[in-house]
N, CA, C and O atoms as a GROMACS GRO file, in nm:
protein
  332
    1MET      N    1  13.999  -0.037   0.894
    1MET     CA    2  14.063  -0.068   1.020
    1MET      C    3  14.056  -0.218   1.046
    1MET      O    4  13.982  -0.292   0.982
    2TYR      N    5  14.135  -0.260   1.141
    2TYR     CA    6  14.146  -0.402   1.174
    2TYR      C    7  14.114  -0.425   1.322
    2TYR      O    8  14.123  -0.334   1.405
    3LEU      N    9  14.077  -0.549   1.353
    3LEU     CA   10  14.044  -0.586   1.490
    3LEU      C   11  14.117  -0.716   1.526
    3LEU      O   12  14.102  -0.817   1.457
    4HIS      N   13  14.195  -0.712   1.634
    4HIS     CA   14  14.265  -0.831   1.683
    4HIS      C   15  14.169  -0.910   1.770
    4HIS      O   16  14.113  -0.856   1.866
    5ILE      N   17  14.148  -1.039   1.737
    5ILE     CA   18  14.051  -1.119   1.812
    5ILE      C   19  14.118  -1.232   1.890
    5ILE      O   20  14.049  -1.315   1.950
    6GLY      N   21  14.248  -1.237   1.891
    6GLY     CA   22  14.320  -1.339   1.966
    6GLY      C   23  14.403  -1.428   1.876
    6GLY      O   24  14.377  -1.438   1.757
    7LYS      N   25  14.504  -1.493   1.936
    7LYS     CA   26  14.589  -1.589   1.865
    7LYS      C   27  14.647  -1.533   1.735
    7LYS      O   28  14.652  -1.604   1.635
    8ASP      N   29  14.689  -1.410   1.736
    8ASP     CA   30  14.748  -1.346   1.619
    8ASP      C   31  14.653  -1.340   1.499
    8ASP      O   32  14.698  -1.334   1.384
    9ILE      N   33  14.523  -1.342   1.525
    9ILE     CA   34  14.424  -1.331   1.417
    9ILE      C   35  14.369  -1.190   1.416
    9ILE      O   36  14.323  -1.138   1.517
   10ILE      N   37  14.375  -1.130   1.299
   10ILE     CA   38  14.327  -0.994   1.280
   10ILE      C   39  14.227  -0.996   1.164
   10ILE      O   40  14.254  -1.053   1.059
   11LEU      N   41  14.112  -0.934   1.187
   11LEU     CA   42  14.009  -0.926   1.083
   11LEU      C   43  13.985  -0.781   1.044
   11LEU      O   44  14.001  -0.690   1.125
   12LYS      N   45  13.947  -0.761   0.920
   12LYS     CA   46  13.904  -0.628   0.878
   12LYS      C   47  13.769  -0.600   0.942
   12LYS      O   48  13.679  -0.684   0.936
   13LYS      N   49  13.755  -0.483   1.003
   13LYS     CA   50  13.631  -0.449   1.072
   13LYS      C   51  13.510  -0.454   0.978
   13LYS      O   52  13.401  -0.494   1.020
   14GLU      N   53  13.529  -0.415   0.854
   14GLU     CA   54  13.416  -0.412   0.761
   14GLU      C   55  13.369  -0.552   0.722
   14GLU      O   56  13.260  -0.567   0.667
   15GLU      N   57  13.449  -0.654   0.748
   15GLU     CA   58  13.410  -0.792   0.718
   15GLU      C   59  13.330  -0.856   0.833
   15GLU      O   60  13.261  -0.956   0.812
   16ILE      N   61  13.339  -0.799   0.952
   16ILE     CA   62  13.275  -0.857   1.070
   16ILE      C   63  13.124  -0.833   1.065
   16ILE      O   64  13.078  -0.720   1.049
   17ILE      N   65  13.050  -0.942   1.081
   17ILE     CA   66  12.904  -0.936   1.084
   17ILE      C   67  12.855  -0.920   1.228
   17ILE      O   68  12.764  -0.842   1.255
   18GLY      N   69  12.918  -0.994   1.319
   18GLY     CA   70  12.876  -0.986   1.458
   18GLY      C   71  12.973  -1.052   1.553
   18GLY      O   72  13.051  -1.140   1.515
   19ILE      N   73  12.967  -1.006   1.678
   19ILE     CA   74  13.049  -1.060   1.786
   19ILE      C   75  12.950  -1.102   1.895
   19ILE      O   76  12.880  -1.019   1.952
   20PHE      N   77  12.945  -1.233   1.923
   20PHE     CA   78  12.840  -1.287   2.008
   20PHE      C   79  12.895  -1.360   2.130
   20PHE      O   80  12.993  -1.434   2.120
   21ASN      N   81  12.833  -1.338   2.244
   21ASN     CA   82  12.865  -1.408   2.367
   21ASN      C   83  12.804  -1.548   2.356
   21ASN      O   84  12.682  -1.562   2.352
   22ILE      N   85  12.887  -1.650   2.352
   22ILE     CA   86  12.840  -1.787   2.332
   22ILE      C   87  12.748  -1.832   2.445
   22ILE      O   88  12.650  -1.901   2.420
   23GLU      N   89  12.778  -1.794   2.567
   23GLU     CA   90  12.695  -1.834   2.680
   23GLU      C   91  12.551  -1.786   2.663
   23GLU      O   92  12.457  -1.854   2.703
   24SER      N   93  12.534  -1.670   2.603
   24SER     CA   94  12.401  -1.612   2.583
   24SER      C   95  12.324  -1.676   2.468
   24SER      O   96  12.201  -1.676   2.469
   25ILE      N   97  12.395  -1.730   2.370
   25ILE     CA   98  12.326  -1.780   2.250
   25ILE      C   99  12.338  -1.930   2.228
   25ILE      O  100  12.276  -1.983   2.136
   26ALA      N  101  12.415  -2.000   2.310
   26ALA     CA  102  12.448  -2.141   2.286
   26ALA      C  103  12.326  -2.232   2.274
   26ALA      O  104  12.331  -2.332   2.202
   27GLU      N  105  12.219  -2.202   2.341
   27GLU     CA  106  12.101  -2.289   2.340
   27GLU      C  107  11.999  -2.250   2.233
   27GLU      O  108  11.892  -2.311   2.224
   28THR      N  109  12.030  -2.149   2.154
   28THR     CA  110  11.933  -2.106   2.052
   28THR      C  111  11.940  -2.194   1.928
   28THR      O  112  12.046  -2.248   1.894
   29LYS      N  113  11.828  -2.206   1.862
   29LYS     CA  114  11.819  -2.284   1.739
   29LYS      C  115  11.910  -2.223   1.632
   29LYS      O  116  11.975  -2.296   1.557
   30GLU      N  117  11.914  -2.092   1.623
   30GLU     CA  118  11.993  -2.023   1.522
   30GLU      C  119  12.142  -2.050   1.538
   30GLU      O  120  12.213  -2.072   1.440
   31TYR      N  121  12.190  -2.048   1.663
   31TYR     CA  122  12.331  -2.076   1.690
   31TYR      C  123  12.367  -2.216   1.642
   31TYR      O  124  12.468  -2.235   1.575
   32LYS      N  125  12.284  -2.311   1.677
   32LYS     CA  126  12.312  -2.450   1.640
   32LYS      C  127  12.312  -2.468   1.488
   32LYS      O  128  12.395  -2.542   1.435
   33ILE      N  129  12.222  -2.402   1.419
   33ILE     CA  130  12.216  -2.411   1.272
   33ILE      C  131  12.343  -2.351   1.211
   33ILE      O  132  12.405  -2.411   1.124
   34ILE      N  133  12.381  -2.234   1.258
   34ILE     CA  134  12.500  -2.166   1.203
   34ILE      C  135  12.625  -2.248   1.230
   34ILE      O  136  12.706  -2.268   1.139
   35ILE      N  137  12.642  -2.295   1.354
   35ILE     CA  138  12.762  -2.372   1.388
   35ILE      C  139  12.769  -2.500   1.307
   35ILE      O  140  12.875  -2.535   1.255
   36ASP      N  141  12.657  -2.571   1.295
   36ASP     CA  142  12.655  -2.696   1.217
   36ASP      C  143  12.692  -2.670   1.071
   36ASP      O  144  12.770  -2.746   1.012
   37LYS      N  145  12.636  -2.564   1.014
   37LYS     CA  146  12.665  -2.530   0.874
   37LYS      C  147  12.813  -2.495   0.855
   37LYS      O  148  12.876  -2.541   0.761
   38LEU      N  149  12.867  -2.412   0.945
   38LEU     CA  150  13.007  -2.373   0.935
   38LEU      C  151  13.101  -2.493   0.952
   38LEU      O  152  13.202  -2.504   0.883
   39LYS      N  153  13.067  -2.583   1.044
   39LYS     CA  154  13.149  -2.703   1.063
   39LYS      C  155  13.144  -2.792   0.940
   39LYS      O  156  13.246  -2.844   0.895
   40GLU      N  157  13.025  -2.810   0.886
   40GLU     CA  158  13.008  -2.893   0.766
   40GLU      C  159  13.090  -2.840   0.650
   40GLU      O  160  13.149  -2.917   0.575
   41GLU      N  161  13.094  -2.708   0.635
   41GLU     CA  162  13.167  -2.644   0.526
   41GLU      C  163  13.313  -2.617   0.561
   41GLU      O  164  13.388  -2.563   0.480
   42ARG      N  165  13.352  -2.654   0.682
   42ARG     CA  166  13.489  -2.630   0.731
   42ARG      C  167  13.527  -2.482   0.724
   42ARG      O  168  13.636  -2.446   0.678
   43LYS      N  169  13.434  -2.399   0.769
   43LYS     CA  170  13.456  -2.255   0.767
   43LYS      C  171  13.452  -2.196   0.907
   43LYS      O  172  13.420  -2.078   0.925
   44ILE      N  173  13.486  -2.278   1.005
   44ILE     CA  174  13.492  -2.228   1.142
   44ILE      C  175  13.626  -2.267   1.203
   44ILE      O  176  13.678  -2.375   1.179
   45GLN      N  177  13.679  -2.175   1.280
   45GLN     CA  178  13.808  -2.196   1.344
   45GLN      C  179  13.788  -2.178   1.494
   45GLN      O  180  13.733  -2.077   1.538
   46ASP      N  181  13.833  -2.274   1.572
   46ASP     CA  182  13.821  -2.266   1.718
   46ASP      C  183  13.959  -2.240   1.777
   46ASP      O  184  14.046  -2.327   1.777
   47ILE      N  185  13.978  -2.118   1.827
   47ILE     CA  186  14.106  -2.080   1.888
   47ILE      C  187  14.091  -2.064   2.039
   47ILE      O  188  14.174  -1.999   2.104
   48SER      N  189  13.987  -2.123   2.094
   48SER     CA  190  13.949  -2.098   2.234
   48SER      C  191  14.023  -2.180   2.337
   48SER      O  192  14.012  -2.151   2.456
   49LYS      N  193  14.096  -2.282   2.296
   49LYS     CA  194  14.161  -2.373   2.391
   49LYS      C  195  14.058  -2.430   2.488
   49LYS      O  196  14.081  -2.436   2.609
   50GLU      N  197  13.944  -2.471   2.434
   50GLU     CA  198  13.834  -2.532   2.509
   50GLU      C  199  13.771  -2.440   2.614
   50GLU      O  200  13.710  -2.488   2.709
   51ASP      N  201  13.785  -2.311   2.597
   51ASP     CA  202  13.722  -2.212   2.684
   51ASP      C  203  13.642  -2.116   2.595
   51ASP      O  204  13.673  -1.998   2.584
   52GLN      N  205  13.539  -2.169   2.532
   52GLN     CA  206  13.463  -2.094   2.432
   52GLN      C  207  13.382  -1.982   2.496
   52GLN      O  208  13.294  -2.006   2.579
   53LYS      N  209  13.414  -1.860   2.457
   53LYS     CA  210  13.344  -1.743   2.511
   53LYS      C  211  13.273  -1.662   2.402
   53LYS      O  212  13.164  -1.610   2.424
   54THR      N  213  13.335  -1.652   2.286
   54THR     CA  214  13.285  -1.560   2.184
   54THR      C  215  13.284  -1.624   2.046
   54THR      O  216  13.377  -1.695   2.007
   55LEU      N  217  13.176  -1.598   1.973
   55LEU     CA  218  13.167  -1.636   1.832
   55LEU      C  219  13.174  -1.509   1.751
   55LEU      O  220  13.094  -1.417   1.769
   56ILE      N  221  13.270  -1.504   1.660
   56ILE     CA  222  13.282  -1.391   1.567
   56ILE      C  223  13.244  -1.442   1.429
   56ILE      O  224  13.306  -1.535   1.378
   57LEU      N  225  13.143  -1.382   1.370
   57LEU     CA  226  13.102  -1.416   1.234
   57LEU      C  227  13.152  -1.307   1.141
   57LEU      O  228  13.140  -1.188   1.170
   58TYR      N  229  13.209  -1.349   1.030
   58TYR     CA  230  13.255  -1.251   0.932
   58TYR      C  231  13.233  -1.305   0.792
   58TYR      O  232  13.220  -1.425   0.770
   59LYS      N  233  13.228  -1.212   0.698
   59LYS     CA  234  13.204  -1.247   0.559
   59LYS      C  235  13.325  -1.204   0.477
   59LYS      O  236  13.371  -1.091   0.485
   60LYS      N  237  13.374  -1.298   0.397
   60LYS     CA  238  13.489  -1.270   0.311
   60LYS      C  239  13.462  -1.334   0.176
   60LYS      O  240  13.430  -1.453   0.168
   61ASN      N  241  13.473  -1.257   0.072
   61ASN     CA  242  13.446  -1.304  -0.064
   61ASN      C  243  13.308  -1.371  -0.073
   61ASN      O  244  13.294  -1.477  -0.135
   62ASP      N  245  13.208  -1.309  -0.012
   62ASP     CA  246  13.069  -1.358  -0.012
   62ASP      C  247  13.051  -1.493   0.055
   62ASP      O  248  12.952  -1.562   0.029
   63ASN      N  249  13.144  -1.533   0.141
   63ASN     CA  250  13.133  -1.657   0.218
   63ASN      C  251  13.130  -1.623   0.366
   63ASN      O  252  13.202  -1.534   0.412
   64LEU      N  253  13.047  -1.695   0.441
   64LEU     CA  254  13.037  -1.676   0.585
   64LEU      C  255  13.140  -1.764   0.656
   64LEU      O  256  13.154  -1.882   0.624
   65TYR      N  257  13.211  -1.706   0.752
   65TYR     CA  258  13.310  -1.776   0.832
   65TYR      C  259  13.286  -1.745   0.979
   65TYR      O  260  13.220  -1.647   1.013
   66GLY      N  261  13.340  -1.831   1.065
   66GLY     CA  262  13.328  -1.809   1.208
   66GLY      C  263  13.457  -1.841   1.280
   66GLY      O  264  13.534  -1.927   1.238
   67ILE      N  265  13.478  -1.771   1.389
   67ILE     CA  266  13.591  -1.797   1.477
   67ILE      C  267  13.537  -1.801   1.619
   67ILE      O  268  13.462  -1.713   1.661
   68ILE      N  269  13.575  -1.905   1.693
   68ILE     CA  270  13.539  -1.915   1.834
   68ILE      C  271  13.663  -1.879   1.914
   68ILE      O  272  13.769  -1.938   1.896
   69SER      N  273  13.648  -1.782   2.003
   69SER     CA  274  13.761  -1.730   2.079
   69SER      C  275  13.738  -1.747   2.229
   69SER      O  276  13.624  -1.759   2.275
   70ASN      N  277  13.847  -1.747   2.304
   70ASN     CA  278  13.838  -1.751   2.450
   70ASN      C  279  13.843  -1.610   2.510
   70ASN      O  280  13.844  -1.594   2.632
   71ILE      N  281  13.846  -1.510   2.426
   71ILE     CA  282  13.841  -1.370   2.471
   71ILE      C  283  13.694  -1.331   2.478
   71ILE      O  284  13.617  -1.362   2.387
   72SER      N  285  13.654  -1.264   2.584
   72SER     CA  286  13.513  -1.228   2.602
   72SER      C  287  13.466  -1.132   2.492
   72SER      O  288  13.543  -1.054   2.437
   73SER      N  289  13.338  -1.140   2.465
   73SER     CA  290  13.279  -1.051   2.364
   73SER      C  291  13.291  -0.906   2.408
   73SER      O  292  13.305  -0.817   2.324
   74ASN      N  293  13.285  -0.880   2.539
   74ASN     CA  294  13.302  -0.743   2.589
   74ASN      C  295  13.441  -0.689   2.558
   74ASN      O  296  13.455  -0.574   2.516
   75SER      N  297  13.543  -0.771   2.580
   75SER     CA  298  13.680  -0.727   2.552
   75SER      C  299  13.701  -0.700   2.404
   75SER      O  300  13.762  -0.600   2.367
   76ILE      N  301  13.651  -0.789   2.320
   76ILE     CA  302  13.664  -0.768   2.176
   76ILE      C  303  13.585  -0.646   2.132
   76ILE      O  304  13.631  -0.568   2.048
   77GLY      N  305  13.466  -0.627   2.190
   77GLY     CA  306  13.386  -0.510   2.160
   77GLY      C  307  13.455  -0.380   2.197
   77GLY      O  308  13.447  -0.282   2.124
   78LYS      N  309  13.524  -0.380   2.311
   78LYS     CA  310  13.598  -0.260   2.355
   78LYS      C  311  13.712  -0.229   2.258
   78LYS      O  312  13.738  -0.113   2.228
   79ARG      N  313  13.779  -0.333   2.210
   79ARG     CA  314  13.886  -0.313   2.112
   79ARG      C  315  13.829  -0.249   1.986
   79ARG      O  316  13.892  -0.163   1.924
   80ASN      N  317  13.710  -0.292   1.949
   80ASN     CA  318  13.644  -0.242   1.830
   80ASN      C  319  13.612  -0.094   1.843
   80ASN      O  320  13.622  -0.020   1.745
   81LYS      N  321  13.574  -0.050   1.961
   81LYS     CA  322  13.537   0.090   1.983
   81LYS      C  323  13.657   0.181   1.997
   81LYS      O  324  13.648   0.301   1.972
   82ASN      N  325  13.771   0.124   2.038
   82ASN     CA  326  13.889   0.206   2.064
   82ASN      C  327  13.959   0.255   1.938
   82ASN      O  328  14.043   0.344   1.946
   83ASP      N  329  13.927   0.200   1.823
   83ASP     CA  330  13.996   0.242   1.700
   83ASP      C  331  13.922   0.350   1.628
   83ASP      O  332  13.967   0.396   1.523
   0.00000   0.00000   0.00000
């Protein structure tokens, strides 16, 4: 199955590692490490229009990727449960 996360981006559900509320995790050491690593490797996409709400981590071909969305983690989570 697939999950629409915004901006015409659809991910395979089995590739998704986690859907995180940025407000809840933004100050953690782990968040900063992951974001820095993804930015350095150019494996993060920001589709939030400067309204960052959710970080979606997914794995494709054994590589970690991230997408920052302006859609709330609750809304994306509900979409995930509805399929």
